[in-house]
C-alpha positions as CSV (number, residue, x, y, z in Angstrom):
1,M,-2.2,-5.6,9.5
2,S,-3.2,-3.0,6.7
3,T,-6.4,-2.3,6.2
4,A,-8.9,-3.3,3.3
5,H,-8.4,0.3,2.0
6,E,-4.7,0.1,2.0
7,K,-4.6,-3.2,0.3
8,L,-7.0,-2.0,-2.3
9,T,-4.9,1.1,-2.9
10,K,-2.0,-1.2,-3.4
11,A,-3.4,-3.8,-5.8
12,Y,-5.0,-0.9,-8.0
13,D,-1.7,0.6,-8.1
14,L,0.2,-2.5,-8.9
15,I,-2.8,-3.4,-11.8
16,T,-2.2,0.1,-13.2
17,E,1.4,-0.1,-13.1
18,A,1.5,-3.5,-14.5
19,M,-1.0,-2.5,-17.4
20,Y,1.3,0.2,-18.2
21,Q,4.3,-1.9,-18.4
22,D,2.4,-5.3,-19.6
23,K,4.1,-7.4,-16.9
24,D,4.1,-8.4,-13.4
25,V,5.1,-5.9,-10.5
26,D,7.4,-6.2,-7.7
27,G,6.7,-10.1,-7.7
28,V,2.8,-9.4,-7.8
29,G,1.1,-10.8,-10.8
30,L,-2.0,-9.5,-12.0
31,D,-4.1,-12.3,-10.6
32,E,-2.8,-11.9,-7.0
33,A,-3.4,-8.2,-7.3
34,L,-7.2,-9.0,-8.4
35,E,-7.5,-11.5,-5.5
36,I,-6.0,-8.6,-3.0
37,I,-8.8,-6.4,-4.9
38,L,-11.8,-8.8,-4.0
39,K,-10.8,-9.4,-0.7
40,A,-10.6,-5.8,0.3
41,Q,-14.0,-5.3,-1.8
42,K,-15.5,-7.7,0.5
43,R,-14.4,-6.0,3.7
44,I,-15.3,-2.7,2.3
45,L,-18.8,-3.7,1.5
46,Q,-19.4,-5.5,4.7
47,K,-18.7,-2.5,6.4
48,G,-21.1,-0.3,4.2
49,K,-18.3,1.8,2.7
50,R,-17.7,2.7,-0.7
51,T,-18.1,0.3,-3.7
52,L,-14.9,-0.9,-5.3
53,L,-15.5,1.0,-8.3
54,E,-15.7,4.2,-5.9
55,E,-12.7,3.2,-4.1
56,V,-10.8,2.7,-7.2
57,E,-12.1,6.1,-9.1
58,C,-11.1,8.2,-5.8
59,N,-7.7,6.6,-5.5
60,T,-7.2,7.4,-9.3
61,I,-8.3,10.9,-8.9
62,A,-6.0,11.5,-5.8
63,R,-2.9,9.7,-7.6
64,V,-3.5,11.9,-10.7
65,L,-4.0,15.0,-8.8
66,R,-0.6,14.6,-7.0
67,E,1.1,13.4,-10.2
68,H,0.1,16.9,-11.8
69,K,0.9,18.7,-8.5
70,G,-3.0,19.7,-8.0
71,N,-3.3,21.1,-11.5
72,K,-7.2,20.3,-11.9
73,L,-7.2,21.2,-15.8
74,E,-4.2,18.8,-16.3
75,A,-5.4,15.9,-14.2
76,A,-9.0,16.1,-15.9
77,R,-7.6,15.9,-19.2
78,R,-5.5,13.3,-18.3
79,L,-8.7,11.3,-16.7
80,G,-10.5,11.8,-19.8
81,I,-13.4,13.9,-17.9
82,G,-14.4,17.4,-17.8
83,R,-13.2,20.1,-15.4
84,Q,-16.5,20.3,-13.8
85,T,-16.8,16.7,-13.7
86,L,-13.4,16.5,-11.8
87,Y,-14.4,19.0,-9.4
88,N,-17.9,17.3,-8.6
89,K,-15.8,14.0,-8.0
90,I,-13.5,15.9,-5.5
91,R,-16.3,17.3,-3.7
92,E,-18.1,13.9,-3.7
93,Y,-15.3,11.8,-2.5
94,G,-14.1,14.6,-0.4
95,I,-10.4,14.8,-2.0
């Protein structure tokens, strides 16, 4: 069985892809993906871990860094944040 974090990550990735393509992805619609996120958020909050927003932000930063092969300046530009802000987030989330 998938962990709440894995479900949240999958749902976020599906929603992001669907938003870019303006359609359902892999047979999962936006409503279903949002439902997965809400269930995952509930489990995460019950365990006292990061909030949903923090999880989404952390996963987004990690994904964009992978897409830009670790180039922090390019990743910061893609995320629309300053380079120092990106460094702070990397340190905060332990990325």
